[in-house]
C-alpha atoms as a printed R data frame, in Angstrom:
    type eleno elety resid chain resno       x       y       z
1   ATOM     1    CA   MET     A     1  -2.701  87.476 -26.192
2   ATOM     2    CA   THR     A     2  -0.595  84.885 -28.489
3   ATOM     3    CA   LYS     A     3  -2.647  82.035 -29.526
4   ATOM     4    CA   LEU     A     4  -2.641  78.945 -27.228
5   ATOM     5    CA   ASN     A     5  -0.455  76.091 -28.443
6   ATOM     6    CA   LEU     A     6  -1.598  73.399 -26.071
7   ATOM     7    CA   GLU     A     7  -0.026  70.555 -28.266
8   ATOM     8    CA   ASN     A     8   3.237  71.267 -26.749
9   ATOM     9    CA   TYR     A     9   1.769  69.848 -23.394
10  ATOM    10    CA   PHE     A    10   1.022  66.532 -24.719
11  ATOM    11    CA   THR     A    11   2.561  63.116 -25.935
12  ATOM    12    CA   ASN     A    12   1.070  60.516 -28.054
13  ATOM    13    CA   GLN     A    13  -1.268  59.477 -25.189
14  ATOM    14    CA   LYS     A    14  -4.935  59.895 -25.203
15  ATOM    15    CA   ILE     A    15  -5.552  59.793 -21.531
16  ATOM    16    CA   TYR     A    16  -3.707  61.588 -18.981
17  ATOM    17    CA   ASP     A    17  -3.540  62.076 -15.099
18  ATOM    18    CA   PRO     A    18  -5.891  65.087 -14.379
19  ATOM    19    CA   ARG     A    19  -3.521  66.920 -12.395
20  ATOM    20    CA   ILE     A    20  -1.737  67.907 -15.778
21  ATOM    21    CA   ILE     A    21  -4.786  70.540 -16.189
22  ATOM    22    CA   ILE     A    22  -3.519  72.515 -13.259
23  ATOM    23    CA   THR     A    23   0.141  72.042 -14.153
24  ATOM    24    CA   ILE     A    24  -0.596  73.518 -17.804
25  ATOM    25    CA   ILE     A    25  -2.833  76.421 -16.417
26  ATOM    26    CA   GLU     A    26   0.044  77.325 -13.827
27  ATOM    27    CA   ASP     A    27   2.566  77.365 -16.691
28  ATOM    28    CA   ILE     A    28   0.509  79.585 -19.057
29  ATOM    29    CA   THR     A    29  -0.436  82.018 -16.463
30  ATOM    30    CA   GLY     A    30   2.914  82.010 -14.538
31  ATOM    31    CA   LYS     A    31   0.959  81.780 -11.159
32  ATOM    32    CA   PRO     A    32   0.225  78.916  -8.752
33  ATOM    33    CA   PHE     A    33  -3.377  77.772  -8.942
34  ATOM    34    CA   ARG     A    34  -4.338  79.204  -5.442
35  ATOM    35    CA   GLN     A    35  -3.020  82.504  -6.450
36  ATOM    36    CA   ILE     A    36  -5.230  82.633  -9.708
37  ATOM    37    CA   LYS     A    37  -8.193  81.925  -7.666
38  ATOM    38    CA   GLU     A    38  -7.212  84.787  -5.159
39  ATOM    39    CA   ASP     A    39  -6.478  87.086  -7.999
40  ATOM    40    CA   ILE     A    40 -10.130  86.450  -9.571
41  ATOM    41    CA   ASN     A    41 -11.774  87.348  -6.116
42  ATOM    42    CA   ASN     A    42  -9.508  90.408  -5.776
43  ATOM    43    CA   GLN     A    43 -10.403  91.622  -9.481
44  ATOM    44    CA   LYS     A    44 -12.595  94.459  -8.572
45  ATOM    45    CA   ILE     A    45 -13.900  97.791 -10.455
46  ATOM    46    CA   THR     A    46 -13.014 100.572  -7.992
47  ATOM    47    CA   VAL     A    47 -13.612 103.549 -10.084
48  ATOM    48    CA   THR     A    48 -16.892 105.355  -8.851
49  ATOM    49    CA   LYS     A    49 -19.397 107.241 -10.804
50  ATOM    50    CA   GLU     A    50 -18.173 110.515  -8.816
51  ATOM    51    CA   GLN     A    51 -14.694 110.085 -10.185
52  ATOM    52    CA   ILE     A    52 -15.837 109.677 -13.667
53  ATOM    53    CA   LYS     A    53 -17.929 112.600 -13.444
54  ATOM    54    CA   GLU     A    54 -15.223 114.624 -12.032
55  ATOM    55    CA   TYR     A    55 -13.006 113.592 -14.582
56  ATOM    56    CA   LEU     A    56 -15.257 114.196 -17.495
57  ATOM    57    CA   GLU     A    57 -16.029 117.569 -16.358
58  ATOM    58    CA   LYS     A    58 -12.279 118.428 -16.190
59  ATOM    59    CA   LYS     A    59 -11.607 116.956 -19.558
60  ATOM    60    CA   PHE     A    60 -14.192 119.304 -20.766
61  ATOM    61    CA   ILE     A    61 -12.896 122.246 -19.380
62  ATOM    62    CA   GLU     A    62  -9.259 121.361 -20.780
63  ATOM    63    CA   GLU     A    63 -10.513 120.286 -24.268
64  ATOM    64    CA   GLU     A    64 -13.546 122.561 -24.988
65  ATOM    65    CA   PRO     A    65 -13.325 125.550 -22.872
66  ATOM    66    CA   GLU     A    66 -15.138 127.864 -25.252
67  ATOM    67    CA   THR     A    67 -17.991 125.350 -25.476
68  ATOM    68    CA   LYS     A    68 -18.001 124.983 -21.854
69  ATOM    69    CA   LYS     A    69 -18.288 128.905 -21.264
70  ATOM    70    CA   ARG     A    70 -21.215 129.002 -24.099
71  ATOM    71    CA   ILE     A    71 -23.333 126.357 -22.466
72  ATOM    72    CA   GLU     A    72 -22.825 127.913 -18.909
73  ATOM    73    CA   ALA     A    73 -23.754 131.411 -20.281
74  ATOM    74    CA   LYS     A    74 -27.004 129.899 -22.278
75  ATOM    75    CA   GLN     A    75 -27.993 128.200 -18.786
76  ATOM    76    CA   GLN     A    76 -27.594 131.575 -16.856
77  ATOM    77    CA   ASP     A    77 -29.659 133.290 -19.567
78  ATOM    78    CA   LEU     A    78 -32.663 131.106 -18.645
79  ATOM    79    CA   TYR     A    79 -32.737 132.673 -15.283
80  ATOM    80    CA   ASN     A    80 -32.889 136.137 -17.022
81  ATOM    81    CA   PRO     A    81 -36.339 137.591 -16.809
82  ATOM    82    CA   ASN     A    82 -35.837 138.968 -20.116
83  ATOM    83    CA   TRP     A    83 -34.277 136.027 -22.052
84  ATOM    84    CA   GLN     A    84 -37.301 135.677 -24.213
85  ATOM    85    CA   GLU     A    85 -37.034 139.216 -25.587
86  ATOM    86    CA   GLU     A    86 -33.207 138.682 -26.021
87  ATOM    87    CA   GLU     A    87 -33.616 135.459 -27.583
88  ATOM    88    CA   GLN     A    88 -35.512 137.004 -30.623
89  ATOM    89    CA   ASN     A    89 -32.308 138.588 -31.523
90  ATOM    90    CA   ILE     A    90 -30.136 135.329 -32.070
91  ATOM    91    CA   LYS     A    91 -29.135 134.723 -35.467
92  ATOM    92    CA   ALA     A    92 -29.319 131.455 -37.297
93  ATOM    93    CA   LEU     A    93 -25.374 131.100 -36.804
94  ATOM    94    CA   SER     A    94 -25.714 131.156 -33.205
95  ATOM    95    CA   ILE     A    95 -28.763 128.537 -33.171
96  ATOM    96    CA   SER     A    96 -26.343 126.311 -35.256
97  ATOM    97    CA   GLN     A    97 -23.493 126.930 -32.928
98  ATOM    98    CA   GLU     A    98 -25.726 125.971 -29.959
99  ATOM    99    CA   PHE     A    99 -26.575 122.598 -31.592
100 ATOM   100    CA   VAL     A   100 -22.877 122.104 -32.433
101 ATOM   101    CA   ASP     A   101 -22.185 122.724 -28.575
102 ATOM   102    CA   HIS     A   102 -24.511 120.243 -27.332
103 ATOM   103    CA   ILE     A   103 -23.176 117.659 -29.687
104 ATOM   104    CA   ILE     A   104 -19.710 118.270 -28.103
105 ATOM   105    CA   ALA     A   105 -21.038 118.439 -24.668
106 ATOM   106    CA   ALA     A   106 -22.638 114.967 -24.888
107 ATOM   107    CA   LYS     A   107 -19.035 113.403 -25.303
108 ATOM   108    CA   TYR     A   108 -18.400 114.486 -21.569
109 ATOM   109    CA   ASP     A   109 -21.711 113.551 -20.027
110 ATOM   110    CA   PHE     A   110 -21.679 110.580 -17.650
111 ATOM   111    CA   ASP     A   111 -23.539 107.516 -18.842
112 ATOM   112    CA   PRO     A   112 -24.255 105.294 -15.777
113 ATOM   113    CA   TYR     A   113 -25.127 102.331 -17.966
114 ATOM   114    CA   THR     A   114 -21.627 102.263 -18.999
115 ATOM   115    CA   LEU     A   115 -20.163 101.389 -15.562
116 ATOM   116    CA   GLU     A   116 -23.077  99.100 -14.898
117 ATOM   117    CA   TYR     A   117 -21.926  97.332 -18.025
118 ATOM   118    CA   PHE     A   118 -18.709  96.698 -16.713
119 ATOM   119    CA   LYS     A   119 -19.812  95.539 -13.461
120 ATOM   120    CA   LYS     A   120 -22.345  93.243 -14.790
121 ATOM   121    CA   TYR     A   121 -19.869  91.757 -17.477
122 ATOM   122    CA   THR     A   122 -17.263  91.109 -14.998
123 ATOM   123    CA   ALA     A   123 -19.401  89.567 -12.405
124 ATOM   124    CA   ILE     A   124 -20.512  87.012 -15.089
125 ATOM   125    CA   VAL     A   125 -17.184  86.136 -15.987
126 ATOM   126    CA   LYS     A   126 -16.045  85.877 -12.316
127 ATOM   127    CA   ARG     A   127 -19.012  83.412 -11.758
128 ATOM   128    CA   LYS     A   128 -17.743  81.302 -14.744
129 ATOM   129    CA   LEU     A   129 -14.086  81.248 -13.798
130 ATOM   130    CA   ILE     A   130 -15.074  80.262 -10.262
131 ATOM   131    CA   LEU     A   131 -17.047  77.395 -11.495
132 ATOM   132    CA   LEU     A   132 -14.427  76.147 -14.028
133 ATOM   133    CA   LEU     A   133 -11.581  76.353 -11.561
134 ATOM   134    CA   ASP     A   134 -13.692  74.379  -8.936
135 ATOM   135    CA   LEU     A   135 -14.505  71.910 -11.566
136 ATOM   136    CA   ILE     A   136 -10.700  71.568 -12.694
137 ATOM   137    CA   GLU     A   137  -9.798  71.234  -8.955
138 ATOM   138    CA   LYS     A   138 -12.114  68.467  -8.109
139 ATOM   139    CA   ILE     A   139 -11.150  66.642 -11.275
140 ATOM   140    CA   SER     A   140  -7.537  67.033 -10.378
141 ATOM   141    CA   ILE     A   141  -7.809  65.652  -6.925
142 ATOM   142    CA   LYS     A   142 -10.517  62.868  -8.314
143 ATOM   143    CA   ASP     A   143 -12.980  64.068  -6.090
144 ATOM   144    CA   THR     A   144 -15.864  63.950  -8.772
145 ATOM   145    CA   LYS     A   145 -18.910  62.958  -6.806
146 ATOM   146    CA   PRO     A   146 -19.978  66.546  -5.893
147 ATOM   147    CA   ILE     A   147 -19.461  67.597  -9.829
148 ATOM   148    CA   GLN     A   148 -21.001  64.357 -11.638
149 ATOM   149    CA   ASP     A   149 -24.064  66.124 -12.935
150 ATOM   150    CA   LEU     A   150 -21.845  68.925 -14.396
151 ATOM   151    CA   LEU     A   151 -19.427  66.370 -15.766
152 ATOM   152    CA   THR     A   152 -22.345  64.692 -17.712
153 ATOM   153    CA   ASP     A   153 -23.890  67.882 -18.669
154 ATOM   154    CA   LEU     A   154 -20.323  68.966 -20.410
155 ATOM   155    CA   ASP     A   155 -19.878  65.484 -21.678
156 ATOM   156    CA   ILE     A   156 -16.424  65.161 -19.809
157 ATOM   157    CA   ASN     A   157 -15.599  61.567 -19.559
158 ATOM   158    CA   LEU     A   158 -13.095  60.077 -17.082
159 ATOM   159    CA   ASP     A   159 -11.939  56.661 -16.959
160 ATOM   160    CA   THR     A   160 -12.317  54.223 -13.881
161 ATOM   161    CA   PHE     A   161  -9.044  55.657 -12.269
162 ATOM   162    CA   GLY     A   162 -10.196  59.246 -12.809
163 ATOM   163    CA   ASN     A   163  -7.994  60.065 -15.708
164 ATOM   164    CA   ILE     A   164  -9.048  62.380 -18.548
165 ATOM   165    CA   THR     A   165  -8.819  62.614 -22.398
166 ATOM   166    CA   LYS     A   166  -6.541  65.150 -23.983
167 ATOM   167    CA   ASP     A   167  -9.582  66.385 -25.870
168 ATOM   168    CA   ASP     A   168 -11.335  67.261 -22.624
169 ATOM   169    CA   ILE     A   169  -8.279  68.635 -21.083
170 ATOM   170    CA   ILE     A   170  -8.143  71.256 -23.789
171 ATOM   171    CA   ARG     A   171 -11.749  71.762 -23.676
172 ATOM   172    CA   LEU     A   172 -11.514  73.016 -20.168
173 ATOM   173    CA   ILE     A   173  -8.337  74.881 -20.371
174 ATOM   174    CA   LYS     A   174  -9.198  77.032 -23.413
175 ATOM   175    CA   PRO     A   175 -12.359  78.711 -21.909
176 ATOM   176    CA   THR     A   176 -10.544  79.154 -18.507
177 ATOM   177    CA   ILE     A   177  -7.769  81.161 -20.083
178 ATOM   178    CA   ASP     A   178  -9.937  83.054 -22.208
179 ATOM   179    CA   ASN     A   179 -11.989  83.983 -19.221
180 ATOM   180    CA   LEU     A   180  -8.947  85.086 -17.216
181 ATOM   181    CA   ASN     A   181  -7.811  87.308 -20.065
182 ATOM   182    CA   ASP     A   182 -11.343  88.724 -20.721
183 ATOM   183    CA   LEU     A   183 -11.695  89.433 -16.863
184 ATOM   184    CA   ASP     A   184  -8.393  91.166 -16.635
185 ATOM   185    CA   GLU     A   185  -9.000  93.210 -19.640
186 ATOM   186    CA   LYS     A   186 -12.494  94.402 -18.625
187 ATOM   187    CA   VAL     A   187 -11.378  95.160 -14.961
188 ATOM   188    CA   GLN     A   188  -8.489  97.198 -16.130
189 ATOM   189    CA   ARG     A   189 -10.627  98.997 -18.858
190 ATOM   190    CA   ALA     A   190 -13.363  99.827 -16.483
191 ATOM   191    CA   ASN     A   191 -10.807 101.271 -13.999
192 ATOM   192    CA   ASN     A   192  -9.274 103.529 -16.593
193 ATOM   193    CA   LEU     A   193 -11.122 107.154 -16.347
194 ATOM   194    CA   ALA     A   194 -10.232 107.656 -20.244
195 ATOM   195    CA   THR     A   195 -12.464 104.769 -21.420
196 ATOM   196    CA   TYR     A   196 -15.583 106.745 -20.298
197 ATOM   197    CA   LEU     A   197 -14.756 109.524 -22.907
198 ATOM   198    CA   THR     A   198 -14.960 107.238 -25.733
199 ATOM   199    CA   PHE     A   199 -16.975 104.044 -24.557
200 ATOM   200    CA   THR     A   200 -20.526 103.903 -24.916
201 ATOM   201    CA   ILE     A   201 -23.214 101.297 -24.667
202 ATOM   202    CA   GLN     A   202 -26.504 100.933 -26.501
203 ATOM   203    CA   THR     A   203 -29.397 100.193 -24.008
204 ATOM   204    CA   THR     A   204 -31.962  98.549 -26.227
205 ATOM   205    CA   ASN     A   205 -33.433  95.219 -25.027
206 ATOM   206    CA   PHE     A   206 -32.337  93.623 -28.463
207 ATOM   207    CA   TYR     A   207 -28.888  94.789 -28.382
208 ATOM   208    CA   GLU     A   208 -28.199  94.078 -24.676
209 ATOM   209    CA   SER     A   209 -28.712  90.328 -25.184
210 ATOM   210    CA   ASN     A   210 -25.460  90.425 -27.475
211 ATOM   211    CA   ILE     A   211 -22.962  92.555 -25.393
212 ATOM   212    CA   TYR     A   212 -22.667  90.253 -22.179
213 ATOM   213    CA   PRO     A   213 -21.026  86.639 -22.426
214 ATOM   214    CA   SER     A   214 -23.277  83.656 -21.673
215 ATOM   215    CA   SER     A   215 -23.587  82.892 -17.807
216 ATOM   216    CA   SER     A   216 -23.600  79.352 -18.669
217 ATOM   217    CA   LEU     A   217 -20.422  77.305 -19.069
218 ATOM   218    CA   GLN     A   218 -21.745  75.816 -22.396
219 ATOM   219    CA   ILE     A   219 -24.075  76.746 -25.176
220 ATOM   220    CA   LYS     A   220 -25.965  73.840 -26.379
221 ATOM   221    CA   SER     A   221 -26.017  75.275 -29.870
222 ATOM   222    CA   PRO     A   222 -23.562  74.395 -32.872
223 ATOM   223    CA   PHE     A   223 -24.109  77.865 -34.021
224 ATOM   224    CA   HIS     A   224 -22.363  79.331 -30.912
225 ATOM   225    CA   ASP     A   225 -19.785  76.804 -30.173
226 ATOM   226    CA   HIS     A   226 -16.863  79.057 -31.544
227 ATOM   227    CA   LEU     A   227 -17.587  81.758 -28.649
228 ATOM   228    CA   LYS     A   228 -14.725  82.413 -26.266
229 ATOM   229    CA   GLY     A   229 -15.217  81.622 -22.572
230 ATOM   230    CA   ASN     A   230 -17.748  78.541 -23.065
231 ATOM   231    CA   VAL     A   231 -16.670  75.076 -22.926
232 ATOM   232    CA   PRO     A   232 -16.860  73.702 -26.700
233 ATOM   233    CA   LEU     A   233 -19.098  71.058 -27.417
234 ATOM   234    CA   SER     A   234 -17.812  67.468 -27.637
235 ATOM   235    CA   PRO     A   235 -18.131  65.423 -30.857
236 ATOM   236    CA   ASN     A   236 -21.036  63.375 -28.964
237 ATOM   237    CA   GLN     A   237 -22.870  66.574 -28.188
238 ATOM   238    CA   LYS     A   238 -22.548  67.704 -31.673
239 ATOM   239    CA   GLU     A   239 -23.798  64.725 -33.044
240 ATOM   240    CA   GLU     A   240 -26.683  64.554 -30.626
241 ATOM   241    CA   LEU     A   241 -27.808  68.096 -31.659
242 ATOM   242    CA   GLU     A   242 -27.551  67.480 -35.389
243 ATOM   243    CA   LYS     A   243 -29.798  64.443 -34.727
244 ATOM   244    CA   LYS     A   244 -32.387  66.718 -32.913
245 ATOM   245    CA   GLN     A   245 -32.175  69.233 -35.655
246 ATOM   246    CA   ARG     A   246 -32.706  66.544 -38.334
247 ATOM   247    CA   LYS     A   247 -35.642  65.264 -36.588
248 ATOM   248    CA   SER     A   248 -37.225  68.663 -35.936
249 ATOM   249    CA   MET     A   249 -36.704  69.625 -39.685
250 ATOM   250    CA   HIS     A   250 -38.412  66.320 -40.639
251 ATOM   251    CA   THR     A   251 -41.233  67.061 -38.514
252 ATOM   252    CA   LEU     A   252 -41.594  70.603 -39.874
253 ATOM   253    CA   ILE     A   253 -41.603  69.330 -43.522
254 ATOM   254    CA   LYS     A   254 -44.067  66.597 -42.643
255 ATOM   255    CA   SER     A   255 -46.418  68.963 -40.932
256 ATOM   256    CA   LEU     A   256 -46.259  71.308 -44.194
257 ATOM   257    CA   LEU     A   257 -46.742  68.499 -46.544
258 ATOM   258    CA   ASP     A   258 -49.747  67.010 -44.528
C-alpha cells in the first residue's frame, strides 16, 4: 500500500468536526463506513486442514514423484518380516538418500500450528478493528459517554462541542487503515493453499510473543510507539512516560549508591 498522505484532508485548522474521521476513512478505502464494518465481520479463514493436507500431498506427488515412491517403499519394508536382514545390505549411499528424502518430504508435511497462527492473528486484528471503528463512530456522532474511559486512556481530547484535533484524528486513522490492510492480507494469505508449502511458524514460547500483534489498542511504551496497528502515543503520554523512566532511573541509581 502507498504511504498515507493525510495532510491533503486538512486545512490550517487545529480543531475539526469529528465526522471528518469517517469521511477520510471512506475516501481511503473507497467504501461506506457500514460496508467496512460488514466486510470485517465477513473476513474469514475458510481453508481447512483437510484441504491443506490434500493439496500438500498432491504437490508432493507432482514435484517429487521419485522421493514419494522411495518413502512409500521404505514404509512397506517395515512390514516385511525379513526387513532387518535386508537392511544390512543397504549401502551408505542409500542411507544418505533416505536422509535427503526425509528432508524433502518435510516440506509437504502439514503443520497445524501454521493454520492456527493465521486464525489467532486475524482474530486479534478483528477485535482491534471493531473496537477502533466503534470508538470512531461514537466520536463522530458525539456519543462519548460510553467511551470516556477509553478516550482518557488514549489521551484523545475533545472540546466542549465534541470537536477533535487534527493530531488525534491522524492517531485514530493510521492504525485503522493499517489493521484493515493487515487483516485483508492475512486472510488472503491464509486461504491460499500455496502458502502452506513455504510458510512455517516457530513454536517456541519466546518467539511466539513476537509473531502476533498486540491485542491492546495502544502500547504504553516509547520503544514500541512505531508499531503499526496501534494508536500512537500522544505528546503528553510520551512526556509522562519519560518522567516515570527518569524517576525509576533515579531511584535505581540512588539504591546502588546507598
